C-alpha positions in Angstrom: 0.0 0.0 0.0 2.8 2.4 0.9 4.5 1.6 -2.5 1.4 2.5 -4.4 1.1 5.8 -2.5 4.7 6.6 -3.1 4.4 5.9 -6.8 1.3 8.1 -7.0 3.1 10.9 -5.3 6.1 10.5 -7.6 3.8 10.4 -10.6 2.1 13.6 -9.4 5.5 15.4 -8.9 6.7 14.3 -12.4 3.4 15.6 -13.9 3.8 18.9 -12.1 7.3 19.2 -13.3 6.3 18.4 -16.9 3.5 21.0 -16.7 5.9 23.7 -15.4 8.4 22.9 -18.2 5.8 23.2 -20.9 4.4 26.4 -19.3 7.9 27.9 -19.1 8.7 27.0 -22.7 5.4 28.6 -23.9 6.2 31.8 -21.9 9.7 31.9 -23.4 8.2 31.9 -26.9 5.3 34.2 -26.2 7.2 37.4 -27.0 8.3 35.9 -30.3 4.7 35.0 -31.1 3.6 38.5 -30.3 6.3 40.2 -32.4 5.6 37.7 -35.3 1.9 38.4 -35.3 2.3 42.2 -35.2 5.1 42.2 -37.8 3.2 39.8 -40.1 -0.1 41.7 -39.8 1.6 45.0 -40.4 3.4 43.7 -43.5 0.2 42.2 -44.8 -1.6 45.5 -44.5 1.3 47.4 -46.1 1.6 45.1 -49.0 -2.1 44.4 -49.3 -1.7 40.6 -49.2 -3.7 38.9 -46.5 -2.5 35.6 -45.3 -4.6 34.8 -42.2 -3.4 34.5 -38.6 -1.0 31.6 -39.0 0.4 33.1 -42.3 1.0 36.4 -40.6 2.8 34.6 -37.7 5.1 32.7 -40.1 5.7 35.8 -42.2 6.4 37.9 -39.2 8.8 35.4 -37.7 10.7 35.0 -41.0 10.6 38.8 -41.4 12.1 39.2 -38.0 15.0 36.9 -38.9 15.5 38.6 -42.3 15.3 42.1 -40.9 17.5 41.3 -38.0 20.2 39.9 -40.3 20.1 42.9 -42.6 20.1 45.3 -39.7 23.2 43.7 -38.2 24.9 43.6 -41.6 24.2 47.3 -42.3 24.7 48.8 -38.8 26.9 46.2 -37.0 24.6 46.6 -34.0 21.7 44.4 -32.7 18.2 45.7 -33.1 17.7 45.8 -29.3 15.5 43.7 -27.0 12.8 41.4 -28.4 10.0 43.7 -27.5 11.8 47.0 -28.3 10.4 49.4 -30.9 13.6 49.1 -33.0 13.2 45.3 -33.2 9.5 45.6 -34.1 10.3 48.0 -36.9 13.1 45.8 -38.2 10.8 42.8 -38.1 8.1 44.7 -40.0 10.7 45.8 -42.6 11.9 42.3 -43.0 8.4 40.9 -43.4 7.5 43.6 -46.0 10.7 42.7 -47.9 9.8 39.0 -47.8 6.3 39.7 -49.1 7.5 41.9 -51.9 10.0 39.2 -53.0 7.2 36.6 -52.9 4.9 38.9 -55.0 7.7 39.5 -57.5 8.5 35.8 -57.8 4.8 34.9 -58.2 4.3 37.7 -60.7 7.3 36.5 -62.8 6.0 32.9 -62.8 
């Protein structure tokens, strides 16, 4: 009987640990998701090419990477913290650039 109780307590502790790890991982990615959604939505509005919520997220995240790489290459400085205005503007610029390239490739095909 004591062994069953010990195993149940151990299982409960492992479950709690797993829940906290998953929650911590989600909270670590939450700023990236927010920046991706804002940048993707703004780029879709600027280029007049709607892609839906998931499309805006993917475009915003890709734009964040593209814009960040171009910003570092041109200025030799980082764009700032993840939720800074500079990083958000760089992400929007990268997402707009990505959508313009996609439009140009689709138009040429």
